[in-house]
N, C-alpha and C positions, 0 to 999 in steps of 0.2 A: 507405814503409809497405806491409806485405804485403797483397796482394789477398785478399779473403774467399774461402773455398772455395765454389765454385759447385756447384749441383745436389746439395749434401749433404743427405741426408735427416735431418729432425729426429729426435732420439731419442724413440721412442714412450713411453719410461718417464717422460717429463716431462709427461704429461697433467695438466691442472690439478686434476682431482678423481679420487678412487679409483674412482668409479662411472662417470660419464659426462662427456664433454666439454661445455662450455657451448653454449647454443643459438645464440649469436652469434659471428661470426668476430672475431678480433683486428683492431684498427684498423690494418691494414697499408696505408700510404700514404706519400707524400712528406713528410707531417707527423707520421709515427708516432714514438713514443718508441723507445728502443733495444730491439730485439727480444731474446728470450731464446734465440737460436741460439748454441751453444757457441763456434764458431770466432770469431764477432764479439765475443762477450762477453769472451773471454780477452784480446782486444786492448785492452779498456777504452776503447773509443771514446766520445766525447761524443755527445750527441743530434744535433747538427748534422751531424757526420760520418756517423753512421748514416743520417740522412735523405738525405744526399747519395748514399750508396751505393745506397739504394733508388731514388732518382730516376734514377740512371745505369744501373740494372739492372732494367728492368721485367720481364725474364724471371724474375729471382730473386723479385720480388714475386709474380708469377703462380704460380710454383712453390709458394711458402709458402702463399698463399691456397688453392691447390688442395688441398694436403695438409691444411690445417686444415678446409676444407670437407668433405673426405672423412671426417673424424673426427666431425663433428657428429652427435650422437644415437647414436653407436656405443658399445657397452659396452666397458669396459676389461678385462672378464673377471671383475670382482669378483662380480657376481650369479651368473654361471655356476659360480663356485667354492664357492658356499654349499652346506651340507648339504641333502639332499633334504627333510627336514622343514621347514627354514627356507624353502626355495623354495616349498613348499606354502603356507606362511603368507603369503609375498609375493604368491602368486597369489590367496589369499583376500582380501588387502587390495585388490588390483586389482578383484576382484568387488564389494567394498563401494563402491569409488570409482565403478563404473559405476552402482550404485543411486543414489549421491549425484548423479551427473551427470543422471540422469533427473529427480530432484527439482528440480535447478537449472533445467532446461528448463521444468518445470511452474511454478516460481516466476516465471520471466521472463514466461511466457504470462499468468499471473494478474496480474502487475504491469501488463502492457499492457492487459488488460481493465479493470483498475481505473482506469488513465489515461483510457480511453475513457468509462468511467462518469462520472467527474468532469468530463471535458471537456463532456459533454452538459449538466452543471449549470452550467458556466462560460459556455456559448454564449449564453444569454439576457442575461448581463451584458455580453458582448462586443457583442451587437447593440444594447443600450441605449447603450453607450459610443459606438458608431459613429453612432447617431442624434444624440447630443449634440454630437459632434465636427463633424458635417456640418450642424448647425443645424436638424435635423428635430424636435427636442424640447428642452426645458430640464430640467435636473436638479431633483429634488424638494427641498423645503426640508430634509427630513431628511438627504438625501445631502449637501447643502451644509454643514449643521451638522456632520455627521460628518467631512467633509473639513477644515473649519476647525479642528475640535477636535484634529486630528492635528498642527497647527502649534503652535509655542511662541509664544503671544500676546505675551508680554513682549519676546521677542527680535525679533519682526517688527512690533511696534506702530508704529514710525516708518515702516517701509516700507509698511505697509498704509494709513496716513494719506496718504502721498505718492501711492499708487496711486489712492485714492479721489478725491483732489483733482484728479489728472490726468484721471481718468475723467469727472469732473464737467465739465471744460472741453471734452471731446470730445463733439461732437454726432453724429458719424458712427456709424451703426448697423452692427455687425459680426455676421455670422451664424456660429454655431458657433465653432470654434477654428481659425483659419487656419494652414496649414502644420504641422498637428499631427504627422503621421507623419514629415515631413522633419526637423523639429526633434528628434523622438525618435530617429530613426536617426543623426543627426549627433552625438548624445550617447553612442551606443553605439559604443565604440571600434573594434571590428572592422569595423563597417559604415561608420563615418565615413571610414576610410582608403580606401574604395572610391568614395566620392562626390566627383566633380569639380565644379568651378564650372559647367560646361556641363550636368551632370546635374540640378542644382538646379531649373532651369526646368521640367523634366519632372516631377520628384518633388514639386513644389508642387501638382500635380494629383492626387497619391496620396490617396485618400479612405479607404482601409481596407486592412488586412492581416489575412487570416484563415488558419485552419488547418483541415484535415480529415484524418482518418485513413483509410487504405485498408482494404479487407476483409482483406488479408493484411498482414503487418508492413511498415510504411512510412507516409509522410505526405506531404501536399501543402500547399504554401504558395500562397496566392491573394492577388495584389496587384490591387486595384480602383482604376481611374483615372477621373477626370472627363474631359470633352472637353478636348483639348489640341492644340497645333500640332505635336506631335512624332510621334505614332503614332495609329493608329485603334483599337487594342485597348482594350476596356473592362476586360478581365481578362487578366492575364499570370500564369501559374502555373509552379511548379517542383515536381517530384515526386521524392521520395527513396525508392528501393527497397532492400529487404534481401534477402539470400539465403534460400533455403528452409531450409537447414540451420543449426542454431545453432552458435555457436563454443564454445571452451573456457570452461566456467563457465556455459553456457546463454545467453550474451548473443546478441542478434541481430547478424548480420554485415552491415554496409553493403555494397551491391553497386554501385549507380550512381545517377545523377540525370538527369532529362530536363526540359528547359525549353521553354516555348512559343516559337514564332517571333514576333518583334516585327514588326508591319506598319508600317514607318517611312514617314512622308510624304516626298515628294520633297525631297532635300537636308537632311533633318533627322536622319539616322542618327547617334546620339551615340557609337556604337562605332567609328566611323572618322573620319579627318580627311583633308583634301586637302593634299598637299605640292606646292609649286610650285618648279620649278628652271629656271634659265636655260640655254639651249643656244645656242652660237654656231656658225654654219656656217663651215667652214674656207675655203670659196671666196669666198662673198659677204660674209662677216663680219657677216651679219645675225643678230640674236638672236631667239629665240622663248621662250615660256613653256610648259613641259611640266607637266601636272598628273597626279599619281598619288594614288590612294586607298589609304591604309594603315591598319591597325588602330591603335586608340588606347585608352587606359585609360578605363573607364566603369563605373559601377555596373551598367549593363544587360548587361554581359558575364556577370553572375551567371546570366542565363537561358540561357547557352550553356556548360554545364559541360564540363570536360575529359573526354576519353575515356580508358579504361584503357589502359596501355601494351601494346604488342604485342611478340612475341618478337624481331622484327627491330630493335627499338630498342636502342641501346647503353646501357651502365650509367648514364651521366650523364643521358641523356634519360629513362630509366625513373625515376631518382630524382627528377628535376624534376617529371615527371607525377604521381608518387605524392605529392609534397609538395603539389601543386596540388589533387589529389583530396582529401587530408586537410583542407586549408584550406577547400575548397568545402563539404565535409560539415559542418565546424565552424561555418561561417557559417549554414548551414541550421539547425543545432541552436541557435545563439544566437538566431535569429529565433523559433524554436519555443518554446524554454525561457525566454528572457529578455524579448525585445522584446514579443511578443504578450501574455503574461500581465501584464506590468507596464509597459504603454506610457505611462501617465501619469507614472510615476516616471522614465522616461527623458526624457519631455518636459520635466519640471521640473528634471532633472539629479540628483534625489535618489538615484537608483539608483547613481550613480557612487560613493557612499560605501560601497557594498557590493561594488564591483567589485575583483577582484584584478589588480594590474598587475605586469608583468614588471620586473625590475631595469633592463632596457634602456630601458623607457618612462620611468623616473625619472631618467635621466642628465641632468645639466645641460649647457648649451651649453659650459661651461668644460671639459668632458671631451673636446672635439673641437678639433683644430687647424685653423685656416683654411688653405686652399690658397694657395700663392704667387700673387700677381697676375700674375707673368710667365707661369705655366702657363696661367692663364685667357686671357690675351691670345694666347698661342700657339695654344690650341685654337680661339679665335675666328678667327684668321688662317687656320688650316687649313680651317675651315668655309666661310669666304668663298671660298677657292680652289676648293672642291668645288662651289660654286654654279654656276660657269660651266664647261660642258663643251664641248670642241672637236669633239665627235662629234655629228652631227645625227641619229643613229639613236635613236629614242625608246626602243627596247627595250634599248639599250645602257646606259642609266642605271639605277642601282639605288638608289632612295631608302632612306634609313635606316629600318629597321623598328623600330617602337616596340612593346615588349612589350605584349601584350593580355591578360595574365594577371590584372591587377587583384588580385593576390595570391590569386588563386584558381585556376584551370583547368585 
């Protein structure tokens, strides 16, 4: 099979639009589809062969990406070829668009002020909710009747009778609604994925989650905790900041987030775990236990948000950080827009009926094949062999690092 022509410049006449090239590069990678380069296309290669060529020729991939990147946003000459009168009309439309952009910025600013106005009206309701949850007051009869009226009495009649009968047998007095926020968070899918079994002990002491707006665009989430054996903080906050300039369409542009430092009590840090490994001295044959502290998954990593990528980061690292930044921001939005306003619906699980799920979340277990038992056994044997090191140098061992991203950072 003939080798593809290297360093051949793509024909500029094959630009995808008559006006401008698209804003995103073509997906050139080892998994890309057959590219539209003439010399390769004429050979009628299948996708697997084309992918193989790109995988074996990273310089060719780099060349094509560089050429496409240099074309992004550049005119193909169509606008420049228009008559003078038409060009003036195009300039006039751009002027109109600038006026539109100013109005968009005003619109977003007024929306923010409207949010703040109604948040001030919501706040007394949130305060009363907190008092009921924490046993500081009881709901009024009118509130109870309104809540019961929202249920279908016929559908839940049997369940209500069973609950009343069970309640009559119990003589223990319960204050407020125990584990209200933990239960609500575990029903909210994006948060539930972050909460580990170890976290639940600390989150049982969570007594309130509040929101406050900043003077400039941005917001702060406030987590209030009762006395607990894990940390001394009464309040742990996380603040989301926006850039000063608005984006295309007048939207506020997210900039970064900052979280409070958690004052962990001795030996209670939930964001790390202790790894133990055996080491055997080559001379004495004696063994010892070496302990290493390594990061581990925890909801409380939420308060240590990821930092923006720097220029020195490679493409893979930058992409990973950007994904974690996007997820971190989305988690904050979910707490702000979903959990806090409708906490009782998340506690009861009723909010799940209105939640949109991805197709991946709906896959059955039958869609996945089980790994061969032999592979599992082999990996366990490899792990056992790594447990004993013949080197007695403590710094020579490298414990397995567990990702501390918690789908976020």
